[in-house]
C-alpha positions as CSV (number, residue, x, y, z in Angstrom):
1,M,135.0,123.5,72.2
2,K,133.0,126.8,73.1
3,I,130.7,126.9,70.3
4,R,129.8,123.6,71.0
5,Y,129.5,123.9,74.9
6,F,127.0,127.4,74.4
7,L,125.1,124.9,71.8
8,T,124.6,122.2,74.1
9,L,123.7,124.7,77.2
10,S,121.0,126.0,74.4
11,L,120.0,122.6,73.7
12,L,119.3,122.1,77.1
13,A,117.5,125.2,78.0
14,F,115.0,124.9,74.7
15,V,114.6,121.1,76.1
16,V,113.4,122.2,79.4
17,V,111.4,125.1,78.2
18,A,109.8,122.7,75.9
19,C,109.0,120.5,78.3
20,Q,106.9,123.2,81.1
21,E,105.6,124.2,78.1
22,K,104.2,120.6,77.2
23,Y,103.1,120.6,80.7
24,T,99.1,120.8,81.2
25,P,97.3,119.4,84.2
26,A,94.9,116.2,83.7
27,S,91.1,116.9,83.8
28,Y,90.9,116.4,87.0
29,N,93.5,118.6,88.3
30,E,91.7,122.0,86.7
31,G,90.4,124.5,88.5
32,I,89.3,125.0,92.3
33,N,88.6,121.1,93.7
34,I,88.6,122.2,97.1
35,T,86.3,119.7,98.8
36,P,84.1,120.3,101.4
37,K,83.6,124.0,99.1
38,P,85.1,126.8,101.8
39,L,82.5,129.9,103.3
40,E,85.1,132.5,100.5
41,V,87.0,131.7,97.8
42,K,88.7,134.4,95.4
43,E,90.9,133.5,93.0
44,N,93.9,136.0,92.1
45,E,96.7,135.8,88.6
46,G,99.8,133.8,89.6
47,S,100.9,130.2,91.5
48,F,103.0,128.9,94.2
49,F,105.5,126.4,93.5
50,V,106.5,124.2,96.3
51,N,110.0,123.0,95.8
52,E,113.2,122.0,98.1
53,E,114.0,125.4,98.9
54,T,110.1,125.6,100.7
55,T,109.8,125.7,104.0
56,F,107.4,125.7,106.6
57,V,107.3,129.1,109.0
58,T,105.7,128.1,111.8
59,G,107.2,130.7,115.1
60,D,108.2,128.4,118.5
61,D,104.4,127.0,119.4
62,E,105.5,123.6,119.0
63,R,101.9,122.2,118.6
64,I,102.3,124.2,115.2
65,Q,105.3,122.5,114.1
66,Q,103.6,118.9,114.8
67,V,101.2,120.4,112.1
68,A,103.7,121.2,110.1
69,D,105.4,118.1,110.5
70,F,102.5,115.9,109.6
71,F,102.0,117.4,106.5
72,A,105.5,117.6,105.5
73,S,105.3,113.7,105.7
74,K,102.3,113.4,104.1
75,L,104.2,115.6,100.8
76,K,107.5,113.9,101.6
77,K,105.7,110.7,100.1
78,S,104.4,112.3,96.7
79,T,106.3,114.8,96.6
80,G,109.3,113.6,97.4
81,I,110.3,117.4,98.6
82,A,111.1,117.1,102.5
83,L,109.8,120.6,103.2
84,Q,112.1,122.1,106.6
85,S,110.6,124.4,109.2
86,Q,111.7,127.6,110.1
87,S,110.3,129.4,113.3
88,E,111.5,133.4,111.4
89,I,109.7,134.3,107.5
90,K,111.6,134.8,104.8
91,E,111.1,137.3,101.5
92,N,109.6,134.2,99.6
93,N,109.0,130.6,98.8
94,F,107.2,130.2,102.0
95,I,104.2,128.7,104.0
96,L,103.4,130.6,107.1
97,L,101.5,129.4,109.9
98,T,99.9,131.4,112.4
99,L,98.0,131.7,115.3
100,D,95.8,134.8,115.6
101,S,92.9,135.6,118.3
102,N,91.7,138.2,116.4
103,L,89.9,136.7,113.6
104,S,86.2,136.4,113.7
105,L,86.1,132.8,112.7
106,N,85.3,129.4,114.9
107,E,88.2,127.1,116.5
108,E,87.7,125.0,113.2
109,G,88.3,128.1,110.6
110,Y,91.1,129.6,108.8
111,T,92.0,132.1,106.5
112,L,94.5,131.3,103.3
113,N,96.1,133.5,101.4
114,S,98.6,132.5,98.3
115,T,100.7,134.0,95.8
116,N,103.7,133.6,93.5
117,K,105.5,134.3,96.8
118,G,104.3,131.8,99.4
119,V,101.2,130.7,101.1
120,S,99.7,132.2,104.7
121,I,97.2,130.1,106.6
122,K,95.5,132.3,110.0
123,A,94.1,130.5,112.5
124,T,92.6,131.1,116.3
125,S,94.1,127.0,117.4
126,P,96.0,124.8,115.7
127,K,93.1,122.5,114.4
128,G,91.7,125.5,112.5
129,I,95.9,125.4,111.2
130,F,95.0,122.0,110.3
131,Y,92.2,122.5,108.2
132,G,93.9,125.4,106.8
133,L,97.2,123.0,105.4
134,N,94.2,120.5,104.6
135,T,92.9,123.1,102.2
136,L,96.8,123.3,101.0
137,M,96.9,119.9,100.2
138,Q,93.5,120.5,97.9
139,L,94.7,123.1,96.0
140,L,97.8,120.8,95.2
141,P,97.1,118.4,92.4
142,A,95.2,115.7,93.7
143,E,98.1,113.6,93.2
144,A,99.7,115.4,96.3
145,E,97.6,112.4,98.3
146,S,99.2,109.3,96.6
147,Q,101.9,107.3,99.2
148,S,104.8,106.8,97.1
149,L,106.6,109.1,95.2
150,V,104.8,110.7,91.7
151,N,107.1,112.6,89.0
152,N,106.1,114.5,86.2
153,I,103.4,117.2,87.9
154,N,104.5,120.6,88.7
155,W,103.4,121.1,92.4
156,S,101.7,124.5,91.9
157,I,99.1,126.0,94.0
158,P,96.9,128.8,92.5
159,A,96.6,132.4,94.1
160,V,93.4,132.6,96.1
161,E,91.9,134.1,99.1
162,I,90.2,131.8,101.1
163,K,88.0,132.4,104.5
164,D,86.7,129.0,105.5
165,E,85.0,127.6,108.7
166,P,82.2,124.6,109.0
167,R,78.7,125.0,109.5
168,F,78.5,122.3,112.0
169,S,80.6,121.4,114.8
170,W,79.5,117.4,114.5
171,R,80.4,116.0,110.9
172,G,80.6,112.2,111.8
173,F,81.0,109.1,110.2
174,H,80.0,105.6,112.3
175,L,81.5,102.4,111.5
176,D,80.1,99.1,112.6
177,V,83.0,96.2,113.2
178,C,80.7,93.6,115.2
179,R,79.0,92.3,112.8
180,H,82.0,92.1,110.4
181,F,85.1,93.0,112.2
182,I,87.2,95.5,110.1
183,S,91.4,95.3,111.5
184,L,92.9,97.9,112.9
185,E,95.0,98.9,109.5
186,E,91.3,99.3,108.0
187,V,90.4,101.4,110.5
188,K,93.1,103.4,110.5
189,K,92.8,103.8,107.0
190,H,89.3,105.4,107.3
191,I,90.3,108.0,109.7
192,D,92.8,109.2,106.7
193,M,89.9,109.5,104.7
194,L,88.1,111.5,107.4
195,S,91.0,113.4,107.7
196,I,91.0,114.3,104.4
197,F,87.8,115.8,104.1
198,K,87.7,118.0,106.9
199,I,85.4,115.0,108.9
200,N,85.7,115.0,112.8
201,K,83.6,113.0,114.9
202,F,84.3,108.9,114.5
203,H,81.6,106.9,115.9
204,W,83.1,103.7,116.3
205,H,80.5,100.5,117.2
206,L,82.1,97.6,119.3
207,T,79.6,95.7,120.7
208,E,76.6,94.0,119.6
209,D,74.4,90.3,119.6
210,Q,77.2,89.4,117.1
211,G,80.2,90.0,118.3
212,W,81.7,91.9,121.6
213,R,85.0,94.0,119.9
214,I,86.7,95.5,123.3
215,E,88.9,93.8,125.6
216,I,87.8,94.2,128.8
217,K,90.3,93.0,131.6
218,K,87.9,93.3,134.3
219,Y,86.0,90.1,132.6
220,P,88.2,88.6,129.9
221,Q,85.2,86.4,128.6
222,L,83.6,89.3,127.0
223,T,86.4,88.8,124.1
224,T,87.3,84.9,125.3
225,V,83.8,84.1,124.5
226,G,81.8,86.9,122.7
227,S,84.0,88.1,120.1
228,T,84.2,84.6,118.0
229,R,80.7,83.4,116.3
230,V,80.3,79.8,115.0
231,E,78.7,81.0,111.7
232,A,75.7,78.2,110.3
233,D,78.3,76.8,108.2
234,G,80.8,76.1,110.3
235,S,83.1,78.7,110.1
236,T,84.2,81.0,112.8
237,H,83.8,84.8,112.7
238,A,86.1,86.3,115.5
239,G,88.1,89.6,116.4
240,F,88.6,92.2,118.7
241,Y,91.1,95.0,119.8
242,T,93.2,94.9,122.9
243,Q,92.8,98.1,124.8
244,E,96.7,98.8,123.5
245,E,95.0,98.7,120.3
246,I,92.6,101.5,120.8
247,K,94.6,103.8,122.5
248,E,96.5,103.5,119.0
249,V,93.7,104.5,117.0
250,V,92.6,107.1,119.2
251,A,96.1,108.6,119.6
252,Y,95.8,108.4,115.3
253,A,92.5,110.1,115.1
254,A,93.5,112.7,117.7
255,E,96.6,113.7,115.5
256,R,94.1,114.1,112.8
257,Y,91.8,116.4,114.9
258,I,89.3,113.5,114.6
259,D,87.2,112.6,118.5
260,V,86.6,109.0,118.7
261,I,83.4,108.2,120.3
262,P,83.3,104.2,121.7
263,E,79.5,103.0,121.2
264,I,78.6,100.0,124.1
265,E,74.9,98.5,123.6
266,M,73.1,98.4,126.0
267,P,70.1,97.1,126.9
268,G,69.6,95.0,123.7
269,H,71.6,94.3,121.1
270,A,73.9,92.4,124.0
271,L,73.6,88.9,123.5
272,A,77.5,88.8,123.0
273,A,77.8,89.9,126.7
274,L,75.4,87.6,127.6
275,S,76.8,84.6,125.7
276,A,80.3,86.0,128.4
277,Y,78.4,86.4,130.9
278,P,74.6,84.7,130.9
279,E,73.9,85.9,134.4
280,L,72.9,89.2,133.4
281,S,69.9,88.5,131.2
282,C,66.7,87.7,132.5
283,N,66.2,83.7,132.2
284,E,70.0,83.4,132.3
285,G,71.0,81.7,129.2
286,P,72.7,79.6,127.8
287,F,74.2,81.7,124.6
288,T,75.8,81.8,121.9
289,P,77.0,85.5,119.9
290,R,73.8,85.6,117.2
291,I,74.9,84.5,114.0
292,I,71.9,86.3,112.1
293,W,71.3,89.6,111.7
294,G,68.3,91.3,113.0
295,V,66.9,91.8,116.5
296,E,67.7,89.0,119.5
297,T,65.1,89.0,122.3
298,D,67.3,88.3,125.4
299,V,68.5,92.1,126.5
300,F,70.2,92.8,130.0
301,C,68.1,92.2,132.4
302,A,66.5,96.0,134.4
303,G,66.0,93.8,137.1
304,K,69.7,92.8,138.7
305,D,71.7,95.4,140.2
306,E,74.2,93.1,139.2
307,V,74.1,94.1,135.5
308,F,74.7,97.9,136.0
309,T,77.5,96.5,138.2
310,F,78.8,95.1,135.4
311,L,78.1,98.1,133.1
312,E,80.0,100.7,135.4
313,D,82.8,98.2,135.5
314,V,83.0,98.6,132.1
315,I,82.6,102.1,131.3
316,E,85.1,102.9,134.4
317,E,87.3,100.6,132.3
318,I,86.9,102.2,129.0
319,I,87.3,105.5,130.2
320,P,91.1,106.1,130.0
321,L,90.8,104.6,126.7
322,F,88.8,107.8,124.7
323,P,89.5,111.1,126.1
324,Y,86.4,113.1,124.2
325,E,83.9,114.1,126.2
326,Y,80.9,111.5,124.3
327,Y,80.1,108.1,124.5
328,H,77.5,106.6,123.2
329,M,75.6,104.1,124.7
330,G,73.1,102.5,122.0
331,G,69.3,102.4,123.3
332,D,67.7,101.3,120.4
333,E,65.6,98.3,119.5
334,S,65.3,97.2,122.6
335,P,62.2,94.1,122.5
336,K,60.8,94.1,125.9
337,D,59.8,90.7,125.8
338,R,61.7,89.1,128.7
339,W,61.1,92.4,130.8
340,K,57.4,91.5,131.2
341,T,57.8,88.4,132.1
342,C,60.5,88.9,134.3
343,A,59.7,89.1,138.1
344,R,63.0,91.0,138.7
345,C,62.5,93.8,136.2
346,Q,58.6,93.5,137.3
347,N,60.0,93.9,141.3
348,R,62.4,97.0,139.8
349,M,59.3,98.8,138.0
350,K,57.2,98.7,141.2
351,K,60.1,100.2,143.5
352,E,61.0,102.6,141.1
353,G,57.2,103.7,140.1
354,L,57.5,103.1,137.0
355,H,54.1,102.9,134.8
356,D,55.8,100.7,131.5
357,E,58.4,99.3,130.3
358,H,59.6,101.9,127.9
359,E,59.9,103.9,131.2
360,L,62.3,101.1,132.4
361,Q,63.9,101.4,129.8
362,S,64.2,105.1,130.6
363,Y,65.5,104.6,134.2
364,F,67.9,101.5,132.5
365,M,69.5,105.0,130.6
366,T,69.7,107.6,132.8
367,R,70.9,105.2,135.9
368,M,73.8,104.7,133.4
369,E,74.3,108.1,132.4
370,K,75.4,109.0,135.9
371,V,78.1,106.7,136.0
372,L,79.2,108.9,132.8
373,K,78.4,112.2,134.6
374,K,81.1,111.4,137.6
375,H,83.6,111.2,135.0
376,D,82.4,114.5,132.7
377,K,81.6,112.3,130.2
378,K,78.2,112.9,128.4
379,M,75.8,110.3,126.7
380,I,74.4,109.9,123.2
381,G,72.0,107.4,122.0
382,W,69.7,106.9,119.1
383,D,66.0,108.2,119.2
384,E,64.4,105.5,121.2
385,I,66.1,106.7,124.3
386,L,63.3,109.0,124.3
387,E,60.5,106.4,124.9
388,G,59.7,106.9,128.5
389,G,61.5,110.5,128.8
390,I,65.3,111.3,128.6
391,S,67.3,114.0,131.3
392,S,67.6,117.5,130.0
393,S,72.1,117.0,129.3
394,A,71.4,113.8,126.8
395,N,72.4,114.0,123.5
396,V,70.1,111.8,120.7
397,M,70.6,110.2,117.1
398,S,68.0,110.0,115.1
399,W,68.1,107.5,112.7
400,R,64.8,106.3,112.8
401,G,63.7,108.8,110.8
402,E,63.7,112.9,111.7
403,E,60.9,112.7,114.0
404,G,63.0,111.8,117.0
405,G,66.0,114.2,116.4
406,I,62.6,117.3,115.8
407,A,61.4,116.2,119.0
408,A,65.0,116.5,120.9
409,A,65.7,119.9,119.6
410,N,62.8,121.5,120.6
411,A,63.1,119.5,124.1
412,G,66.3,122.0,124.5
413,N,68.6,118.2,124.1
414,D,71.4,118.8,121.7
415,V,71.1,116.1,118.5
416,I,72.8,114.4,115.4
417,M,70.9,113.9,112.5
418,A,71.8,110.5,111.0
419,P,68.3,109.4,109.7
420,G,68.4,106.2,107.4
421,A,66.7,107.8,104.1
422,W,69.5,109.8,104.0
423,M,72.6,108.8,105.6
424,Y,72.7,104.9,106.4
425,L,75.6,103.7,103.6
426,D,74.6,100.1,103.7
427,K,72.1,101.1,101.2
428,Y,73.0,100.4,97.8
429,E,74.5,103.5,95.1
430,G,73.2,101.8,92.0
431,D,71.8,98.9,90.5
432,Y,71.2,95.9,93.1
433,K,71.3,93.6,90.2
434,I,74.7,94.4,89.8
435,D,76.0,95.7,93.0
436,P,77.2,93.2,95.9
437,V,74.7,92.7,97.9
438,T,73.3,95.0,101.0
439,I,70.7,95.3,103.1
440,G,68.7,96.9,100.4
441,G,67.3,100.9,99.4
442,L,69.2,103.3,96.6
443,L,70.8,105.8,98.2
444,P,72.7,108.0,95.4
445,I,75.3,110.3,96.2
446,K,72.9,113.2,95.6
447,K,70.3,112.3,97.9
448,V,73.3,112.1,100.3
449,Y,74.3,115.7,99.2
450,N,71.3,117.4,99.4
451,Y,70.5,116.5,103.0
452,E,69.4,119.6,105.3
453,P,70.5,118.5,109.1
454,I,68.0,121.1,110.5
455,P,64.4,119.9,109.6
456,A,61.9,123.0,108.8
457,D,59.8,121.4,111.9
458,I,62.5,122.6,114.5
459,D,62.2,125.7,116.0
460,S,64.3,128.8,114.6
461,S,65.1,129.5,118.4
462,K,66.0,125.5,118.9
463,A,68.0,124.7,115.8
464,H,71.5,125.3,117.7
465,H,70.6,122.0,119.2
466,V,71.3,120.4,115.9
467,L,75.2,119.8,116.6
468,G,75.1,118.7,112.7
469,A,74.8,115.2,110.9
470,Q,76.0,111.7,110.7
471,T,76.3,109.0,108.1
472,T,76.4,105.4,109.3
473,L,77.9,102.1,107.9
474,W,76.4,98.5,109.3
475,S,78.9,95.9,108.2
476,E,76.2,93.0,108.2
477,Y,76.8,92.6,105.0
478,I,80.6,93.6,104.8
479,Y,81.8,90.3,103.8
480,Q,85.6,91.0,103.2
481,E,86.5,94.5,104.8
482,E,87.1,96.3,101.4
483,L,83.3,96.1,100.8
484,S,83.2,99.0,103.9
485,E,85.2,101.3,101.6
486,Y,82.9,100.2,98.3
487,R,79.8,101.2,100.5
488,M,81.5,104.9,102.2
489,Y,82.8,106.3,99.8
490,P,82.7,108.8,97.6
491,R,79.1,108.9,99.4
492,A,81.3,110.1,102.4
493,I,82.5,113.0,101.1
494,A,79.2,114.4,100.3
495,L,78.6,114.0,104.3
496,A,81.8,116.7,104.5
497,E,80.5,119.0,102.2
498,L,76.9,119.3,103.5
499,T,78.3,119.3,107.2
500,W,80.8,122.2,106.7
501,T,79.8,123.9,103.5
502,A,77.0,127.2,104.2
503,K,74.0,126.3,103.1
504,D,74.3,128.3,100.5
505,K,77.1,127.8,99.1
506,K,76.3,123.7,97.7
507,D,76.2,123.3,94.2
508,Y,75.6,119.7,93.6
509,K,77.2,119.7,89.8
510,D,80.1,121.9,91.2
511,F,80.2,118.9,93.7
512,E,79.5,116.2,91.0
513,R,82.7,118.0,89.1
514,R,85.5,118.2,92.1
515,L,84.5,114.3,93.1
516,N,86.6,113.3,89.5
517,N,89.9,115.5,91.6
518,Q,88.5,113.8,94.9
519,M,88.7,110.1,93.8
520,V,92.1,110.6,92.6
521,R,93.0,111.5,96.1
522,L,91.3,108.2,97.1
523,D,93.4,106.6,94.9
524,G,96.3,107.5,96.9
525,H,95.2,105.6,99.0
526,D,94.7,102.7,97.3
527,M,90.7,102.9,98.2
528,D,88.2,100.3,96.3
529,Y,85.5,103.5,96.1
530,Y,82.0,102.6,94.0
531,I,82.5,103.6,90.0
532,P,79.2,103.7,88.5
533,M,78.7,100.5,86.4
534,P,77.5,100.4,82.7
535,E,73.7,99.5,83.6
536,G,70.8,98.2,82.3
537,P,70.9,94.6,80.5
538,T,70.8,91.6,83.0
539,S,74.0,89.1,82.9
540,Q,72.4,86.6,80.6
541,I,70.7,87.4,77.8
542,A,69.0,84.9,75.3
543,F,67.0,86.3,72.1
544,I,65.6,84.7,68.5
545,D,66.7,86.7,66.3
546,S,68.8,89.2,67.7
547,A,69.3,91.7,70.8
548,I,69.6,95.0,71.5
549,L,71.7,96.0,74.9
550,E,71.6,99.5,75.8
551,F,73.7,100.9,79.3
552,K,73.3,104.1,81.4
553,T,75.7,104.7,84.5
554,P,73.5,106.4,87.6
555,R,76.3,109.0,87.6
556,P,78.4,110.9,85.0
557,V,81.8,108.7,83.8
558,D,84.1,109.8,81.1
559,R,83.2,106.7,79.0
560,M,82.3,102.6,78.9
561,V,84.6,100.5,77.4
562,Y,83.7,97.0,75.8
563,T,84.5,93.7,74.2
564,T,82.4,91.1,73.1
565,D,85.3,88.1,72.6
566,G,85.3,87.3,76.1
567,R,88.9,89.2,76.8
568,E,89.1,91.8,79.4
569,P,88.4,95.4,78.3
570,N,91.1,98.2,79.0
571,L,91.1,101.8,78.7
572,D,91.7,101.2,74.9
573,S,89.1,98.7,74.5
574,R,86.2,99.4,71.9
575,V,83.9,102.9,73.5
576,Y,80.2,102.8,74.2
577,Q,78.8,105.3,72.0
578,E,75.4,103.5,70.7
579,P,72.9,100.7,71.9
580,L,74.9,97.6,70.9
581,V,73.4,95.0,68.4
582,F,73.6,91.0,68.7
583,R,72.9,88.5,66.3
584,S,74.8,85.4,67.6
585,D,76.4,84.1,70.0
586,A,78.6,86.7,72.6
587,T,80.1,87.5,75.5
588,L,79.9,90.8,76.3
589,K,82.1,92.5,78.8
590,I,81.4,96.4,79.8
591,A,82.9,98.6,82.4
592,S,83.3,102.4,83.1
593,V,86.2,104.5,83.2
594,L,86.4,107.8,85.1
595,P,88.5,110.9,84.2
596,Q,92.1,109.2,85.7
597,G,91.8,105.9,83.6
598,K,90.3,104.2,86.6
599,M,87.6,101.3,85.4
600,S,85.3,100.1,87.4
601,R,83.7,96.3,88.3
602,I,83.8,94.5,85.1
603,R,80.3,93.5,83.7
604,T,80.0,89.7,82.1
605,I,76.8,89.4,80.3
606,S,76.5,85.9,78.3
607,I,74.2,86.4,75.1
608,E,72.9,83.4,73.1
609,K,70.8,82.8,70.2
610,Q,68.2,80.3,70.7
611,E,64.9,78.8,69.1
612,L,62.0,78.8,71.3
613,S,61.6,76.0,73.3
614,A,58.7,73.6,72.8
615,A,55.2,73.7,75.1
616,V,55.0,70.3,76.9
617,E,51.9,68.1,75.8
618,T,50.7,66.4,79.4
619,K,47.1,65.1,80.5
620,A,44.7,65.4,83.6
621,L,46.4,68.5,84.9
622,K,45.0,70.6,87.6
623,Q,46.1,73.8,89.2
624,G,48.8,73.6,91.8
625,L,52.3,72.6,92.6
626,V,54.0,69.4,94.1
627,T,56.9,69.3,96.4
628,K,59.0,67.8,97.8
629,T,60.6,68.3,101.3
630,A,64.2,67.0,103.0
631,Y,64.7,67.2,106.8
632,G,68.3,69.0,107.3
633,K,71.5,71.4,107.2
634,F,71.7,71.9,103.6
635,L,73.2,75.7,102.5
636,N,74.0,74.6,98.6
637,T,71.7,72.4,96.1
638,S,75.0,70.1,95.9
639,D,73.8,68.9,99.7
640,L,71.5,67.3,98.2
641,E,73.0,64.7,95.7
642,G,72.2,61.5,97.7
643,V,69.0,62.2,100.1
644,M,66.8,59.4,100.2
645,E,64.1,60.4,102.4
646,W,61.5,62.9,101.0
647,Q,57.8,63.8,101.8
648,E,56.0,64.7,99.3
649,K,52.7,67.0,99.2
650,P,50.7,68.9,96.4
651,L,51.0,73.0,97.3
652,D,48.3,75.5,95.8
653,S,50.6,78.2,95.0
654,L,54.6,78.7,95.4
655,A,54.6,80.8,98.4
656,Q,52.3,77.7,100.4
657,A,56.0,76.2,100.3
658,N,57.5,78.4,103.2
659,T,54.8,79.9,105.3
660,T,56.8,80.0,108.7
661,L,58.5,83.5,107.4
662,Y,58.9,84.5,111.8
663,W,62.8,84.4,112.2
664,G,64.8,87.4,113.0
665,F,64.6,86.1,117.0
666,V,64.9,82.5,117.8
667,I,66.7,80.5,114.7
668,D,64.5,77.1,114.7
669,E,66.7,74.7,113.0
670,N,64.1,72.3,112.8
671,Q,62.6,74.1,110.2
672,F,66.0,73.9,108.2
673,R,64.9,71.7,104.7
674,A,65.0,71.6,101.2
675,E,62.3,72.1,99.3
676,V,62.0,71.0,95.4
677,I,59.1,72.1,94.2
678,E,58.1,70.9,90.4
679,G,54.8,71.4,88.2
680,Y,54.0,73.5,85.1
681,I,54.0,77.0,84.1
682,N,51.6,78.3,81.5
683,I,52.8,81.4,78.4
684,P,50.9,83.0,77.4
685,E,52.4,83.6,73.7
686,D,55.5,82.5,72.6
687,G,58.6,85.0,73.7
688,V,62.0,85.3,75.2
689,Y,60.7,85.6,79.2
690,F,63.2,86.6,82.0
691,F,63.1,85.5,85.2
692,S,64.1,86.6,88.4
693,S,64.0,84.6,92.4
694,N,66.1,84.7,95.2
695,Q,65.5,81.1,95.7
696,D,68.5,78.4,95.3
697,Q,67.7,77.4,91.7
698,V,64.9,77.7,89.3
699,W,64.7,75.1,86.3
700,I,62.3,75.7,83.0
701,D,62.2,73.1,80.9
702,D,65.4,70.6,82.6
703,A,67.3,73.9,81.6
704,L,68.8,75.9,84.8
705,V,67.6,79.3,84.4
706,I,69.0,80.8,87.9
707,N,71.5,80.0,90.0
708,N,71.7,81.3,93.7
709,D,74.5,79.0,94.9
710,G,76.9,80.6,97.4
711,Y,75.3,84.0,97.0
712,V,73.1,85.6,99.8
713,K,69.8,84.7,98.8
714,R,68.5,88.6,98.7
715,F,68.6,91.0,95.9
716,S,69.1,87.9,93.1
717,Q,71.8,89.2,90.9
718,N,71.2,86.0,89.0
719,D,68.2,87.0,86.7
720,G,67.9,84.4,83.6
721,S,65.9,84.2,80.6
722,K,64.6,81.7,78.0
723,A,62.9,81.3,74.6
724,L,59.8,79.7,74.9
725,A,57.0,78.9,72.4
726,K,53.3,79.5,73.8
727,G,52.1,76.6,76.1
728,L,52.9,74.5,79.3
729,H,56.6,74.5,80.7
730,K,58.2,72.5,83.1
731,L,58.9,74.2,86.4
732,K,61.5,73.4,88.6
733,V,62.3,75.2,92.0
734,I,64.6,74.4,94.5
735,Y,64.2,76.3,98.1
736,L,67.2,75.7,100.5
737,N,66.0,76.7,104.4
738,N,69.0,77.7,106.2
739,V,70.4,80.1,107.4
740,Y,73.5,81.3,105.1
741,R,76.2,84.2,105.5
742,G,74.2,86.0,108.9
743,W,70.6,85.7,106.2
744,A,68.2,83.5,107.4
745,S,66.3,82.0,103.9
746,D,63.1,81.5,106.2
747,W,62.6,85.8,105.7
748,N,61.8,84.6,102.0
749,T,58.6,84.1,100.6
750,I,59.1,81.9,97.6
751,E,58.4,83.2,94.6
752,V,59.6,83.6,91.0
753,Q,59.0,86.9,88.9
754,I,58.7,86.5,85.2
755,R,58.1,89.1,82.3
756,K,58.4,89.2,78.8
757,S,61.3,90.7,76.7
758,T,59.3,93.4,75.6
759,H,58.2,94.3,78.6
760,E,59.5,96.5,81.9
761,D,58.5,94.8,85.1
762,F,58.0,91.6,86.4
763,Q,55.2,89.7,87.8
764,P,55.1,86.9,90.1
765,I,54.3,83.6,88.8
766,T,50.7,83.1,90.4
767,A,49.0,80.0,91.2
768,D,46.7,80.3,88.0
769,M,49.8,79.9,86.2
770,T,50.7,76.9,87.5
771,F,49.6,73.4,86.9
772,T,50.4,69.6,88.1
773,N,49.7,66.2,87.0
774,G,49.5,64.9,90.6
775,T,53.0,63.8,91.4
776,A,57.0,64.7,91.7
777,A,57.2,61.2,89.9
778,L,54.4,61.6,87.3
779,L,55.9,64.7,86.2
780,T,59.9,63.6,86.5
781,S,58.0,60.8,83.8
782,N,56.7,63.1,81.5
């Protein structure tokens, strides 16, 4: 029995040792992956293992104990280990947290030393301890951020010596919740992410033309009226935060050492407020919250004292909700049209000795800043507040470029750099043909990362006025709140590093490597972040003999996987290694895979072998087109079924079908209509041709080539292709003049673009390429 007993123990010991020897960390957990990158890191031999015996040593400081409890709670979710705290240090297996006023670091700085015995974190403030523990979390495997228990991982911390502090005090993220409301839980989810990456300012955009999102008890109609808009299709979009919910978010952020900055827009972007209280405008309405994007003409009246009373009341009510010293008062994109024709505003200008409406806006903003000062608060405004002059104490957020920030800093004003070219996350990160629709422009993560917040044109003696930088996410095209995650991450992580890490320590290639680890941390919080998708071919490919499809990704991924039989690809699917050749019809599905095995959204591409569509023989042609017009509210092409009244007229070109192109201020519903444009297009030679358009539908030879029904009509993702013989081919374009999901199609020039498959660039179909035989009826009869 003893022999069997010892053999059993020996076997168990062998199994344990074998398991330990076989454990290897995932590739994304190899090396040091701290992001943002610390000021100094020295790697040593050895590791510290967190286990059930590990304890926090916090002394008698209750603030430090609260920080320790916060991280103990996080670690228990992922590791299952309940870390306890004690006041005195033991010999080993400890995480020592110490305040040391003698450290030569700012209040957010810390030192971290880890050995095989334990970890010591020192800082001058609890905030520094918090950031030190944040770094400790990033020394652990990325799975430490999981919200559920993770097994079969060594919770080890490499032996390191770290000295760290941020380069900038303002590391910010702006979230617009007005164009599309973002739920309380989603806001908290974002705050969790900001915390992980040491972003410390949350700029909460709470009022807009399209919605007022904060409860003001003295003015209940701000939320009963101003928080709900009726969209063009009859649906409603609504939502606001109660004051108790605001307090909840502010407290949630404070626990993570994040300051919340509210934004109350003025004097422009105020239509939701004016819808509730139209008497605060120059012409007194009536109004409804704006249902299209863009800039609104109606603003707060600068000539009425009751406007200032109203805004002062609002500020008085929100002061107890937001303890941080800064308040954002907007000041951007405020048209002066109403002020120029308003007798009260003009009288105000005369009374105050103001030369123009820009100085009137300066008067408006300065008067509101004085209200904040009574409460020991500071005002931030977008860079338009520079027009007409600002006070020496105002903080400028530079968004239209760097010029406003440069001018303000050189004048001695504090500045936050948020220029749209680098910091606006409502831009595409990849190919706009396959990415969810957004406002436009390309902003790859590398461009965010390489931004320098102190422009060369700022005098070196004034550089300290640049407090930092901030990314901005506007929500016009955040049709589902998860898209806020997709647009924000991982680009916000680049913002974290460019504002925290010393300029000479930044290294994009190393950042890109560490990003693989950080995306696993995002997975732990179920974030729907951007994953580079396979780019290249459009979603519908016609070919005559064969089609060769080549793919790339805008940022490195582990691999691309695909299927050609219509089934969904998975991690075991074929790996894309070289261009794919097709000689028969197929449905290709392809996706990218990250090192941790997470897949991107799947692209589906239809591949069709075609014969050349024969050219049309017709007589008595002349250049031009014919359009049929029906007036009414048509949101989809199916709405045209049964329409009996059409007006017909000739056109010289496609663009002539829509010449208004002035919406953006006031919707003219009298223009709501459908245009069915018909004629012929001349194809110069045999071949496969690709077509692209933002119009609702494009038909070639009675075949539907582009169908944008159900899509926002900009940056079309529905390019189509067709094999065409040399000569004339029937062309039909359907254009619906309407408002769809906030986008006014009247902003579109009617255009269809074409390219031969052997060419790279699209060209517009011009007037000399289109022909008609007189009327739509004749065309149809042919």
